Each structure stands twice: as structure tokens, then as C-alpha cells.
C-alpha positions in Angstrom: 0.2 -0.2 -0.4 2.2 2.3 1.0 4.7 2.5 -2.4 1.2 2.8 -4.4 0.9 6.2 -2.3 4.0 7.0 -3.0 3.7 6.3 -6.7 0.9 8.2 -6.1 2.1 11.3 -4.5 5.5 11.1 -6.8 2.6 11.2 -10.3 0.2 13.9 -8.6 3.4 16.5 -8.4 4.9 15.9 -11.7 3.3 18.3 -14.6 3.2 15.7 -16.8 0.7 14.1 -14.0 1.7 10.3 -14.1 5.0 8.4 -14.2 7.3 7.4 -16.7 6.8 3.7 -18.1 10.0 2.0 -19.3 9.8 2.5 -23.3 9.9 6.6 -22.6 13.1 6.3 -20.3 14.1 3.7 -22.5 14.2 5.7 -25.9 16.0 9.0 -23.8 18.7 6.0 -23.3 18.7 5.2 -27.0 19.1 8.6 -28.0 21.5 9.4 -26.0 23.6 6.3 -27.4 22.5 7.0 -31.6 24.3 8.6 -34.5 21.3 11.8 -33.5 22.1 12.6 -30.3 26.1 13.3 -32.0 26.4 16.8 -31.7 24.8 16.7 -28.2 27.7 16.4 -25.2 28.3 17.5 -21.7 24.3 17.4 -21.1 22.3 15.8 -18.1 19.0 14.8 -19.7 16.6 14.9 -17.0 13.3 12.2 -18.0 10.9 13.3 -15.1 8.1 14.4 -15.9 9.0 18.2 -15.9 9.6 17.5 -12.1 13.1 19.3 -12.7 11.4 22.2 -14.2 8.8 23.2 -11.6 
């Protein structure tokens, strides 16, 4: 029960309103490993549904 409450609380405070799916997190990792990101250097890419921006 506590895990559900924690998950609901975290999701409700994110601008996206829900937790990320495993596929959404994996997509960010795939992007960083792909040739499409060859000019991206020295960044932290938050995959947090906008929580960092709040």
C-alpha cells in the first residue's frame, strides 16, 4: 500500500501527471546512444516528466 501512495504522490506532483513508462525512459537512452545525438555533449538529460522544471 505504501508504494502505491508514494507512486501516486510523485505522479501527482509532476507536470506530466503520471510516472514515466519504461519505454519512455528507454527512448531517452536509445537517443543518447544513437547517431542522432552526435552533437550532444556534456549534458544531463532529465527524463522526469517536467519535475525538474517546477
